[in-house]
C-alpha positions as CSV (number, residue, x, y, z in Angstrom):
1,M,165.5,186.8,95.8
2,P,164.7,185.4,92.5
3,T,161.1,186.6,90.5
4,T,158.9,184.3,88.7
5,E,156.9,185.8,85.8
6,H,153.3,184.7,84.9
7,A,151.1,186.2,82.2
8,V,148.5,186.6,84.9
9,V,148.5,186.4,88.9
10,I,145.0,185.6,90.5
11,A,144.5,186.5,94.2
12,G,142.2,184.2,95.3
13,G,140.6,180.3,94.7
14,G,137.5,180.2,95.5
15,P,134.7,179.8,92.7
16,T,135.3,183.2,90.7
17,G,139.3,182.8,90.5
18,M,139.2,179.3,89.8
19,M,136.7,180.2,86.7
20,L,139.2,183.0,85.7
21,A,141.8,180.4,85.8
22,A,140.1,178.4,83.8
23,E,139.1,180.4,81.2
24,L,142.4,181.8,80.9
25,T,144.0,178.8,80.6
26,L,141.5,177.1,77.6
27,A,142.9,180.7,75.9
28,G,146.5,179.5,76.6
29,V,147.2,181.9,78.6
30,D,149.9,181.1,81.6
31,V,148.1,181.7,85.1
32,V,149.1,181.0,88.4
33,V,146.3,181.4,92.0
34,I,147.1,182.2,95.2
35,E,144.8,180.8,97.7
36,P,145.7,180.8,101.4
37,R,143.8,177.9,102.0
38,E,145.5,174.7,102.1
39,T,143.1,172.7,100.5
40,Q,139.7,173.6,98.6
41,E,138.0,172.2,101.9
42,L,135.2,174.7,103.3
43,E,134.4,175.6,106.8
44,G,133.1,178.9,107.2
45,S,129.7,179.6,106.6
46,R,130.1,179.2,103.0
47,S,130.6,175.5,103.2
48,G,127.1,174.4,103.8
49,S,125.2,177.6,101.7
50,G,125.7,177.6,97.9
51,G,123.3,176.1,94.6
52,L,123.5,176.9,91.2
53,H,120.6,179.4,89.3
54,A,120.4,178.5,85.7
55,R,122.3,180.7,83.5
56,T,125.3,179.3,85.9
57,I,124.2,175.8,84.9
58,E,124.2,177.5,81.0
59,V,127.9,178.9,81.6
60,F,129.4,175.3,83.0
61,D,127.5,173.8,79.9
62,Q,129.1,176.0,77.4
63,R,132.7,174.7,79.0
64,G,131.5,170.9,78.1
65,I,130.9,170.4,83.1
66,A,127.4,171.1,83.6
67,E,126.6,167.3,84.0
68,R,129.5,167.1,87.0
69,F,127.7,169.3,88.9
70,L,123.9,167.8,87.9
71,S,124.7,164.5,88.7
72,E,125.7,165.4,92.5
73,G,123.0,167.7,93.2
74,Y,118.9,168.1,92.5
75,E,117.3,170.3,90.2
76,A,114.8,172.8,92.3
77,Q,112.6,175.8,91.6
78,V,115.3,178.1,94.0
79,V,114.4,181.7,92.6
80,A,112.4,183.6,94.7
81,F,112.0,187.1,95.6
82,G,110.8,188.3,99.0
83,G,110.1,184.6,100.3
84,T,107.3,184.4,96.8
85,R,108.8,181.4,94.8
86,L,109.4,182.3,91.0
87,D,109.3,179.2,89.0
88,I,111.1,178.9,85.8
89,G,110.0,175.7,84.6
90,D,108.3,177.5,81.4
91,F,111.5,179.3,80.5
92,P,113.0,178.6,76.8
93,T,116.6,177.3,78.4
94,R,118.0,173.6,78.5
95,H,117.8,174.3,82.2
96,P,115.0,175.9,83.5
97,Y,115.7,174.9,87.2
98,G,118.0,176.0,89.4
99,L,120.6,173.3,91.2
100,A,120.2,172.7,94.9
101,L,123.9,171.9,95.9
102,W,126.3,173.0,98.6
103,Q,128.9,175.1,97.8
104,K,132.1,172.8,99.0
105,H,130.7,170.6,96.5
106,I,130.5,173.0,93.9
107,E,133.9,174.1,94.6
108,R,135.2,170.4,95.2
109,I,134.0,169.6,90.7
110,M,135.4,173.1,90.1
111,A,138.7,172.3,91.5
112,G,138.8,168.8,89.7
113,W,138.2,170.4,86.5
114,V,140.8,173.2,86.6
115,G,143.0,170.3,88.3
116,E,142.4,168.5,84.6
117,L,143.3,172.1,82.5
118,G,146.4,172.2,84.4
119,V,145.8,175.5,86.7
120,S,148.4,176.1,88.8
121,I,147.9,176.2,92.9
122,L,149.5,177.7,95.2
123,R,148.0,176.7,98.2
124,G,149.2,178.3,101.8
125,R,150.0,181.2,100.7
126,K,148.4,184.8,100.2
127,V,149.2,188.3,97.8
128,T,149.8,190.6,100.8
129,G,150.9,193.5,98.4
130,F,152.1,194.2,95.1
131,G,153.4,197.2,92.8
132,Q,152.2,198.0,89.3
133,D,153.8,200.0,86.7
134,D,153.3,200.8,83.0
135,A,155.0,196.8,82.3
136,G,153.3,194.7,84.9
137,V,153.0,194.2,88.7
138,D,155.3,192.9,91.2
139,V,153.0,190.6,93.5
140,R,153.9,189.9,96.8
141,V,153.2,186.4,98.5
142,S,153.5,185.4,101.7
143,N,155.5,182.2,102.7
144,G,157.2,182.3,98.3
145,D,159.3,184.3,96.3
146,P,157.5,187.1,95.0
147,L,155.6,187.5,91.5
148,R,155.6,189.6,88.3
149,A,152.6,189.1,86.4
150,R,151.8,191.4,83.1
151,Y,148.0,191.4,85.0
152,L,146.7,191.0,88.6
153,V,143.1,190.1,89.3
154,G,141.9,190.5,92.5
155,C,139.2,187.7,93.4
156,D,139.9,187.7,97.4
157,G,136.3,188.4,98.6
158,G,134.5,191.4,100.5
159,R,138.0,192.3,102.3
160,S,140.2,192.1,99.5
161,L,143.9,192.9,99.8
162,V,143.6,194.1,96.1
163,R,141.5,196.1,96.4
164,K,142.4,198.4,99.2
165,T,146.0,198.1,98.1
166,A,144.7,199.2,94.3
167,G,143.0,202.5,96.3
168,I,139.7,201.3,95.1
169,A,136.8,202.9,97.0
170,F,134.0,200.4,98.0
171,P,131.3,202.6,98.9
172,G,127.3,201.5,99.6
173,W,125.1,200.7,102.7
174,D,126.3,200.0,106.4
175,P,124.1,196.7,108.1
176,T,121.0,196.9,109.6
177,I,120.5,193.8,110.5
178,S,122.6,190.4,111.5
179,W,122.4,186.9,111.5
180,L,124.3,183.8,113.8
181,I,124.9,180.8,111.1
182,A,126.5,177.8,112.3
183,E,126.4,174.2,111.7
184,V,126.7,172.0,115.6
185,E,125.7,169.4,116.9
186,T,122.9,168.9,119.2
187,S,121.6,166.6,122.4
188,E,118.5,167.2,121.8
189,E,115.8,167.0,118.9
190,P,115.9,170.7,117.7
191,E,112.7,172.6,116.5
192,W,113.5,172.0,112.7
193,G,111.9,174.1,109.9
194,F,111.4,178.2,109.9
195,R,110.5,180.2,113.0
196,H,109.0,183.6,112.4
197,D,109.0,186.0,115.5
198,A,109.7,189.8,116.6
199,L,113.1,189.9,115.5
200,G,112.3,188.4,112.0
201,T,112.6,184.6,110.5
202,H,114.7,181.7,112.1
203,A,115.4,178.4,111.2
204,I,117.2,175.4,112.0
205,G,118.2,172.5,109.2
206,K,119.0,168.4,108.8
207,K,122.4,168.7,107.5
208,E,123.6,165.9,105.1
209,D,125.1,164.3,108.0
210,G,122.3,164.7,110.6
211,R,123.9,168.1,112.1
212,A,122.4,170.7,112.7
213,G,122.7,173.9,110.6
214,I,121.7,177.0,112.3
215,V,120.4,180.5,111.2
216,L,119.1,183.3,113.4
217,T,118.2,186.8,113.2
218,E,119.7,188.7,116.0
219,R,118.1,191.5,118.5
220,E,121.2,193.6,118.0
221,V,123.2,194.3,114.7
222,G,126.9,192.7,115.3
223,D,129.9,192.8,112.9
224,S,130.4,190.3,110.5
225,G,132.9,187.4,111.8
226,E,133.3,184.6,114.0
227,R,131.5,184.1,116.8
228,T,131.2,181.5,119.8
229,L,129.6,178.6,121.1
230,E,128.3,180.8,123.9
231,D,127.3,183.3,122.1
232,L,125.0,180.5,119.7
233,S,123.7,179.0,122.9
234,E,121.9,182.6,124.4
235,A,120.9,184.1,120.9
236,L,119.2,179.5,120.8
237,V,117.4,180.1,124.8
238,G,116.2,183.8,123.9
239,I,114.7,182.5,120.8
240,Y,113.5,179.1,121.5
241,G,114.0,178.9,125.1
242,T,116.7,176.1,125.1
243,D,120.0,175.7,123.0
244,F,119.0,172.6,122.5
245,G,122.6,171.0,124.1
246,V,124.4,172.4,121.3
247,H,127.6,171.5,121.2
248,D,130.8,170.8,119.0
249,P,130.3,173.2,116.3
250,T,132.2,172.6,113.0
251,W,132.4,177.1,112.6
252,I,129.9,179.7,113.6
253,S,129.8,182.9,112.2
254,R,127.7,185.8,111.4
255,F,126.7,188.0,108.5
256,T,125.2,191.0,107.7
257,D,123.1,193.0,105.3
258,V,126.0,195.6,104.4
259,T,126.2,196.3,100.8
260,R,128.9,198.0,99.0
261,Q,130.2,197.9,95.2
262,A,133.8,198.5,93.8
263,E,133.4,201.6,91.6
264,Q,136.1,200.9,89.5
265,Y,136.7,197.0,88.3
266,R,140.3,197.7,87.0
267,V,143.1,200.3,88.0
268,G,145.7,200.5,85.2
269,R,146.8,196.4,85.5
270,V,144.9,195.5,88.4
271,L,141.3,194.3,88.1
272,L,138.7,192.7,90.4
273,A,135.8,190.4,90.2
274,G,133.5,188.8,92.6
275,D,133.2,189.5,96.3
276,A,136.1,191.8,96.0
277,A,133.9,193.9,93.4
278,H,130.8,193.3,95.4
279,I,129.3,192.2,98.8
280,H,125.8,191.9,99.3
281,P,123.4,189.9,101.8
282,P,122.9,186.2,100.7
283,I,119.5,186.2,100.1
284,G,118.5,184.9,96.6
285,G,122.0,183.1,96.5
286,Q,123.1,185.3,94.2
287,G,126.7,186.6,94.6
288,L,128.1,182.8,93.5
289,Q,126.4,183.2,90.3
290,I,127.8,186.8,89.2
291,G,131.0,186.1,90.9
292,V,131.1,183.2,88.2
293,Q,129.7,185.0,86.0
294,D,132.2,188.1,86.1
295,A,135.2,185.7,85.1
296,V,133.4,184.3,81.9
297,N,133.2,187.9,81.0
298,L,136.8,188.9,81.6
299,G,138.8,185.8,80.8
300,W,138.3,186.2,77.2
301,K,138.7,189.8,77.0
302,L,141.8,189.7,79.0
303,A,143.1,186.6,77.0
304,Q,142.9,187.9,74.4
305,V,144.4,191.4,75.3
306,V,147.2,189.4,76.8
307,K,148.0,188.1,73.2
308,G,148.4,191.1,71.6
309,V,145.1,190.5,69.6
310,S,142.9,193.1,71.4
311,P,144.1,196.7,72.8
312,E,144.3,197.0,75.9
313,S,141.0,199.2,75.8
314,L,138.9,195.7,75.5
315,L,139.4,195.5,79.4
316,D,136.7,198.6,79.6
317,T,134.2,196.8,78.8
318,Y,134.2,194.2,81.3
319,Q,133.3,197.1,84.0
320,A,131.1,198.7,81.7
321,E,129.2,195.5,81.4
322,R,129.3,193.6,84.6
323,H,129.1,196.9,87.0
324,P,125.6,197.1,86.3
325,V,124.3,193.8,86.5
326,A,126.1,193.5,90.1
327,A,124.7,197.1,90.8
328,R,121.1,195.6,90.4
329,V,121.7,192.6,92.3
330,L,122.9,194.8,95.3
331,K,119.5,196.4,95.0
332,N,117.7,193.4,94.6
333,T,118.7,192.0,98.0
334,M,118.1,195.4,99.7
335,A,115.0,195.2,98.6
336,Q,114.2,191.8,100.2
337,V,115.6,192.5,103.1
338,A,113.4,194.8,103.5
339,L,110.4,192.7,103.1
340,R,111.6,190.3,105.5
341,R,111.2,193.0,108.0
342,P,108.7,191.3,110.9
343,D,106.4,194.7,111.4
344,D,102.6,194.2,110.0
345,R,103.3,197.1,107.6
346,T,105.7,195.3,105.7
347,K,103.9,191.9,105.9
348,A,101.2,194.2,104.1
349,L,103.6,195.2,101.3
350,E,105.0,191.7,101.2
351,D,101.7,190.2,100.5
352,Y,101.1,192.4,98.1
353,V,104.3,191.8,96.0
354,A,103.7,188.3,96.4
355,G,100.4,189.3,94.5
356,F,102.2,191.1,91.5
357,L,104.4,188.1,91.4
358,G,101.8,185.5,91.0
359,A,101.3,186.9,87.4
360,D,103.3,186.1,84.9
361,E,104.8,189.2,82.8
362,P,106.4,190.1,86.7
363,R,107.1,186.8,87.3
364,K,108.7,186.2,84.1
365,R,110.9,189.6,84.3
366,L,112.0,189.4,87.9
367,A,113.1,185.5,87.4
368,A,114.8,186.2,84.6
369,E,117.1,188.9,86.3
370,M,117.5,186.7,89.6
371,S,118.6,183.4,87.2
372,G,120.7,185.1,85.5
373,L,119.1,184.3,82.1
374,G,117.7,188.3,81.7
375,V,120.9,189.5,81.4
376,H,121.5,192.1,78.5
377,Y,124.5,193.8,77.8
378,D,123.9,197.2,76.1
379,L,125.7,197.0,72.4
380,G,123.4,199.0,71.0
381,E,120.3,198.9,68.9
382,G,119.2,196.1,67.0
383,H,117.7,192.5,67.4
384,P,116.7,191.9,71.0
385,L,118.9,188.5,70.8
386,L,122.0,191.6,70.6
387,G,123.8,191.5,74.0
388,R,121.9,188.6,75.4
389,R,122.6,184.7,76.1
390,M,122.8,182.6,72.9
391,P,120.2,180.3,73.1
392,D,121.6,176.6,73.0
393,L,119.5,175.1,69.9
394,D,119.6,171.9,68.4
395,L,121.6,173.0,65.1
396,V,121.6,170.8,62.4
397,T,125.0,171.0,60.1
398,T,126.2,169.3,57.6
399,D,128.3,166.7,60.3
400,G,125.2,166.0,61.4
401,P,122.8,167.9,64.8
402,L,125.0,169.6,67.5
403,R,124.1,171.8,70.2
404,V,125.4,175.5,70.2
405,F,126.4,175.0,73.5
406,T,129.1,172.8,72.1
407,L,130.5,174.9,70.1
408,L,131.6,176.8,73.1
409,H,133.4,174.1,75.1
410,D,136.9,175.9,74.1
411,A,136.1,179.0,75.2
412,R,136.4,180.2,71.4
413,P,134.2,182.7,69.2
414,V,131.7,181.5,67.3
415,F,130.4,182.9,63.9
416,L,127.0,180.5,63.3
417,D,126.0,181.3,59.7
418,L,122.1,180.2,59.6
419,G,121.0,181.6,56.1
420,E,122.8,180.2,52.4
421,P,126.2,178.7,52.4
422,G,128.7,181.3,51.9
423,G,126.8,184.4,52.4
424,F,128.6,185.9,55.4
425,D,132.5,186.5,55.2
426,V,134.6,185.8,57.9
427,A,137.8,184.8,56.7
428,P,139.7,187.7,57.9
429,W,139.6,186.1,61.0
430,A,139.5,182.5,60.8
431,D,142.7,182.2,63.0
432,R,140.3,183.4,65.6
433,V,136.9,182.9,65.2
434,R,135.2,179.1,64.6
435,A,132.8,179.8,61.8
436,I,129.5,176.8,61.3
437,E,126.9,176.7,58.5
438,A,124.2,175.5,60.1
439,T,120.1,175.9,60.0
440,Y,117.7,176.2,62.7
441,D,113.9,175.6,61.3
442,A,112.6,175.9,65.2
443,T,111.4,179.2,66.8
444,W,113.6,181.5,68.3
445,E,112.6,182.3,72.0
446,L,114.0,184.5,75.1
447,P,113.9,184.1,78.8
448,A,111.0,187.2,79.2
449,I,110.9,188.4,76.3
450,G,109.3,185.5,74.1
451,E,109.4,184.8,70.1
452,V,111.7,186.7,68.2
453,S,112.7,186.7,64.4
454,A,115.0,184.3,63.3
455,P,118.2,186.0,62.1
456,S,120.3,184.9,59.3
457,A,123.6,184.8,61.3
458,V,124.7,185.4,64.8
459,L,128.9,186.6,66.5
460,I,128.6,184.7,69.7
461,R,130.9,185.4,72.0
462,P,133.3,183.1,74.3
463,D,131.1,183.9,77.3
464,G,128.2,183.1,75.4
465,Y,126.9,186.1,74.6
466,V,125.4,187.5,71.4
467,A,127.8,190.6,69.9
468,W,126.1,190.7,66.6
469,V,122.8,189.7,64.5
470,G,122.2,189.2,61.1
471,E,119.2,190.1,59.2
472,Q,119.8,189.0,55.4
473,T,122.6,191.5,55.5
474,Q,126.2,191.6,56.7
475,V,126.0,195.4,57.7
476,G,127.9,195.8,60.9
477,L,129.7,192.4,60.9
478,A,133.6,193.9,60.3
479,E,133.0,196.2,62.6
480,A,131.8,193.9,65.1
481,L,134.2,191.3,64.5
482,T,137.1,193.8,64.6
483,T,135.8,195.5,67.9
484,W,135.3,192.0,69.7
485,F,138.5,190.1,68.3
486,G,140.9,192.1,66.8
487,P,142.0,193.3,63.8
488,A,141.1,192.0,60.3
489,R,144.1,189.3,58.8
490,D,144.9,189.3,55.2
491,V,144.1,185.9,53.5
């Protein structure tokens, strides 16, 4: 049986898998995505969920595709904690809001983009197993010939076969609560909106096509998975006294607050991203966001290793940077589940939390965390910008005005010289790092931190995070360039 070779095989073509494939393709790396679905259409619980937080919109803006999403959704303040809305309208970002947009549309738009990039997606197939050696990974695929890859990345969801086959532990917390979720037709006008009772919170909302989207807190904790119309009818009668004549379901499912995280994001030549690496209840809509951001963190690093620009040890920074981010999201969602319990004592606690979050400092701190704008990778001591997202500044260059994010459209690192022209030497890395001389005379401000001193130069990674900050000196610049983008070349 013939074997097809690729640099990278990605198991799973959801938002995480597509984003990773796009990043690798932009870097000139041969990649193929293995996706079980015949089309990008969603029929399960994800089809009516979704939305984008501010940092994810920024990530798409960095690649020049944000407007594709913004034109189809609507801006909204989507960040909330325990029922308290956290307005980020005063945050220093070009996108101080979230975007209300169903995941089925998010995936459709992403699929269009990766199609334009020429990403190869093998649909109607799934990874059934693999074996790795020192040189690569042999990947077995249903309905197709085996593949040989230098690296395999599991973006194949919470039940990830890649994670299980790699023997990666998935510790965490078992479910304590479960919800039925469905999209159905009704014969009677439902009770639209929220209802709160001794079980918890329930909701019935009108979908775009007039169907009813239903979420019900269950009396007993159940396993995740598909349920029947009879299950839904019984639950509705128990809560509302009627099932509103539900019929013709698009889908009916159940989700729980099970919360787990992979101990390792990498074993040899096998890596994990998105739900394969971490699962948690969908409260706050953070799952899709951190999956896409996993992919943007991993993509350029994996590309540089594949191309021989950087040593394999660069991949260790993926786990070091992204594992703590997901761990924080897991705790955040667990805390929110706890605040949703319907007893009077929890309600009293919720009232206190809402009071605290009404003050500016805690609001900004938590909203920055949940929106993704406050992510901080530990790159050592230094300027507050170090390890944080680069603001999308309006620069002035010799070629005219230019936005910072425009410089990141091709997913290459950027050295931004904001001081005296020629004051920094990055010529030995000119084949990998784009150097731009510019000025910016306005205030530098970071979400939840506030105003910071203006640097004289910054080194920006392809994922938009600052790897080095110059303050009238280039001390540490060569080291940072070597660490992130390989050794210097003779010039």
